[in-house]
ROMI-254513 format. One line per field, with one value per atom (N, C-alpha, C, O, CB): atom name; residue number from 1; x, y, z. Coordinates in steps of 0.02 Angstrom, whole numbers. Atoms other than C-alpha are relative to their C-alpha. Glycine has a CB too. Layout:
N
atom: [CA ...]
n: [NUM ...]
X: [X ...]
Y: [Y ...]
Z: [Z ...]
***
This chain:
72
atom: [N CA C O CB N CA C O CB N CA C O CB N CA C O CB N CA C O CB N CA C O CB N CA C O CB N CA C O CB N CA C O CB N CA C O CB N CA C O CB N CA C O CB N CA C O CB N CA C O CB N CA C O CB N CA C O CB N CA C O CB N CA C O CB N CA C O CB N CA C O CB N CA C O CB N CA C O CB N CA C O CB N CA C O CB N CA C O CB N CA C O CB N CA C O CB N CA C O CB N CA C O CB N CA C O CB N CA C O CB N CA C O CB N CA C O CB N CA C O CB N CA C O CB N CA C O CB N CA C O CB N CA C O CB N CA C O CB N CA C O CB N CA C O CB N CA C O CB N CA C O CB N CA C O CB N CA C O CB N CA C O CB N CA C O CB N CA C O CB N CA C O CB N CA C O CB N CA C O CB N CA C O CB N CA C O CB N CA C O CB N CA C O CB N CA C O CB N CA C O CB N CA C O CB N CA C O CB N CA C O CB N CA C O CB N CA C O CB N CA C O CB N CA C O CB N CA C O CB N CA C O CB N CA C O CB N CA C O CB N CA C O CB N CA C O CB N CA C O CB N CA C O CB]
n: [1 1 1 1 1 2 2 2 2 2 3 3 3 3 3 4 4 4 4 4 5 5 5 5 5 6 6 6 6 6 7 7 7 7 7 8 8 8 8 8 9 9 9 9 9 10 10 10 10 10 11 11 11 11 11 12 12 12 12 12 13 13 13 13 13 14 14 14 14 14 15 15 15 15 15 16 16 16 16 16 17 17 17 17 17 18 18 18 18 18 19 19 19 19 19 20 20 20 20 20 21 21 21 21 21 22 22 22 22 22 23 23 23 23 23 24 24 24 24 24 25 25 25 25 25 26 26 26 26 26 27 27 27 27 27 28 28 28 28 28 29 29 29 29 29 30 30 30 30 30 31 31 31 31 31 32 32 32 32 32 33 33 33 33 33 34 34 34 34 34 35 35 35 35 35 36 36 36 36 36 37 37 37 37 37 38 38 38 38 38 39 39 39 39 39 40 40 40 40 40 41 41 41 41 41 42 42 42 42 42 43 43 43 43 43 44 44 44 44 44 45 45 45 45 45 46 46 46 46 46 47 47 47 47 47 48 48 48 48 48 49 49 49 49 49 50 50 50 50 50 51 51 51 51 51 52 52 52 52 52 53 53 53 53 53 54 54 54 54 54 55 55 55 55 55 56 56 56 56 56 57 57 57 57 57 58 58 58 58 58 59 59 59 59 59 60 60 60 60 60 61 61 61 61 61 62 62 62 62 62 63 63 63 63 63 64 64 64 64 64 65 65 65 65 65 66 66 66 66 66 67 67 67 67 67 68 68 68 68 68 69 69 69 69 69 70 70 70 70 70 71 71 71 71 71 72 72 72 72 72]
X: [-40 6601 15 -29 -36 -5 6669 0 -19 73 -3 6696 64 75 -1 -61 6873 7 32 49 -5 6856 -38 -25 -9 22 6748 36 36 -58 -28 6845 67 88 9 -55 6998 -29 1 41 32 6884 -16 -16 -65 19 6832 69 77 -35 -60 7010 46 72 35 -6 7064 -38 -1 -24 50 6928 27 61 -76 -32 6987 73 96 5 -79 7170 -10 28 77 -1 7123 -37 -28 -20 20 7014 15 17 -52 -31 7072 -62 -122 59 49 6990 -22 9 24 37 6846 -7 -33 -68 -4 6857 -88 -104 63 50 6669 -7 -67 -42 -12 6694 16 72 33 -14 6650 79 103 -67 -72 6814 -30 15 56 30 6685 -61 -103 12 82 6524 -28 -12 -19 37 6413 -58 -85 -28 69 6266 17 -31 -29 4 6341 -7 -45 54 17 6358 -57 -72 25 56 6182 -45 -92 -13 36 6127 13 -36 4 -37 6236 -57 -82 110 43 6130 -77 -115 -8 74 5967 -9 -62 -41 6 6005 2 -27 41 -21 6057 -52 -111 11 69 5947 -29 -2 -12 42 5840 26 29 -85 -42 5930 -73 -132 54 54 5832 -28 4 45 35 5710 24 19 -81 -37 5796 -68 -125 38 39 5698 -36 -90 29 22 5672 -60 -107 69 65 5555 -49 -101 -3 61 5446 -40 -102 -3 45 5428 -28 -84 59 38 5398 -60 -99 38 42 5279 -79 -138 54 33 5186 -36 -95 56 29 5182 -42 -94 44 42 5119 -80 -132 50 63 4970 -22 -72 11 25 4939 -27 -71 39 17 4920 -62 -101 52 54 4808 -67 -120 17 43 4697 -37 -98 32 28 4680 -30 -73 60 11 4674 -26 10 83 28 4568 -3 -5 -76 26 4537 87 88 -56 -70 4732 11 49 40 -9 4710 -20 24 -60 26 4609 57 54 -63 -53 4756 66 87 20 -39 4881 -27 -1 31 6 4794 -15 -10 -47 13 4751 76 82 -48 -51 4938 41 99 16 -24 4969 -22 -4 -16]
Y: [3 5214 86 121 -54 -84 5397 9 -29 38 -27 5490 -23 -38 80 18 5456 -63 -74 7 76 5262 7 -45 -65 12 5281 28 -5 17 -15 5385 -49 -61 67 45 5263 -65 -95 -24 64 5122 8 -37 -23 -12 5210 -9 -51 81 -16 5254 -78 -87 49 56 5067 -43 -79 -13 28 5001 24 -16 18 -33 5134 -32 -45 80 40 5051 -69 -94 3 64 4882 -13 -71 -32 17 4891 37 98 -6 -54 4934 50 42 -35 -28 5067 -62 -113 63 42 4989 41 96 -27 -21 5038 -8 -62 -62 11 5068 27 20 26 -14 5124 -48 -69 34 49 5013 -12 30 11 -2 4952 3 13 -71 10 4940 6 -25 -37 -17 5002 -83 -119 85 71 4844 11 -36 -39 -2 4919 -27 -60 77 35 4855 -68 -98 11 95 4659 14 12 -48 6 4686 4 -32 53 -7 4741 -49 -68 55 44 4617 -80 -124 2 76 4470 23 -17 -23 5 4550 -5 -26 71 16 4549 -81 -109 37 68 4384 -60 -44 -8 20 4242 -49 -104 -19 37 4156 -65 -98 0 54 4018 -64 -52 9 64 3823 -5 12 -87 32 3762 -69 -107 2 51 3629 -61 -39 26 46 3447 -24 -54 -42 4 3432 58 47 12 -40 3594 -21 -9 55 10 3517 -41 -43 -7 67 3351 31 16 -84 -28 3447 38 45 38 -55 3567 -66 -48 58 53 3395 -17 -13 -65 29 3329 35 12 -17 -41 3467 20 16 70 12 3489 -62 -58 19 41 3303 -21 -64 -34 4 3305 42 26 10 -22 3440 -18 7 75 39 3356 -44 -48 -33 66 3208 14 -17 -51 -13 3295 83 123 -14 -67 3468 54 115 -15 -41 3508 21 79 -38 -21 3536 71 108 -37 -77 3700 48 88 19 -22 3770 -11 44 -25 25 3713 57 103 -95 -56 3806 69 115 -13 -68 3953 32 93 17 -37 3978 12 65 -54 -15 3967 58 77 -48 -62 4105 58 109 1]
Z: [50 6901 -33 -57 -51 14 6860 -74 -118 31 75 6709 -41 -100 0 32 6718 -27 -82 41 36 6702 -34 -65 32 56 6581 -59 -111 2 48 6476 -14 -71 9 20 6504 -40 -84 67 37 6447 -69 -110 31 78 6288 -30 -74 -21 24 6255 -21 -76 61 -1 6295 -71 -105 67 64 6149 -44 -77 -7 57 6022 -11 -66 12 37 6034 -9 -50 52 7 6043 -55 -73 54 42 5899 -71 -75 20 33 5734 -43 -31 -52 37 5601 -42 -55 -40 49 5488 -53 -42 23 76 5311 -23 -47 -51 20 5274 -85 -99 52 43 5112 -69 -85 21 47 4953 -68 -105 -34 42 4850 -67 -108 8 47 4703 -14 19 -10 6 4635 -33 -81 -70 17 4638 -44 -73 67 60 4530 -59 -80 -24 66 4357 4 -34 -40 -18 4433 0 -59 76 -11 4486 -80 -95 54 51 4321 -44 -75 -25 45 4218 33 -2 22 -18 4349 -34 -63 109 18 4305 -85 -105 31 54 4116 -24 -71 -23 -8 4131 -31 -26 76 4 4069 40 32 -56 -58 4199 -9 -61 -6 -8 4268 -4 9 84 13 4228 78 128 -32 -59 4366 1 -47 -5 -27 4443 0 10 82 6 4427 56 49 -25 -70 4620 16 54 50 -9 4608 -19 11 -23 17 4501 21 20 -47 -31 4589 74 95 16 -49 4741 -16 31 34 24 4646 -27 -27 -82 32 4571 80 94 -45 -64 4761 37 62 43 -36 4838 -47 -13 17 50 4687 -6 -41 -67 -6 4708 85 91 -35 -57 4898 31 76 27 -20 4902 -59 -42 16 37 4759 38 42 -46 -45 4872 68 100 16 -78 5034 -3 27 54 5 4995 77 81 -30 -44 5171 10 32 67 -4 5181 -12 20 -48 24 5092 68 85 -74 -45 5241 45 71 13 -50 5358 -21 14 -15 12 5266 -5 27 -52 -16 5234 71 81 -39 -71 5420 26 56 61 -4 5444 -38 -26 -5 40 5330 21 -8 -65]
***
């Protein structure tokens, strides 16, 4: 492949793809501040069920704590 071929390929690619607008349409930081200031969401019931199941499994099978600690 010669330099001429590379230049033709580069020009063909530039023509086939449109320019990408990389600038933001608006500032995202105020939206992030609103999310930080918002009241934290409630914990769903199934999270409490999973937490209770994991605690009960670790109480009945304490050797599993070592297995999980090994994989961390």
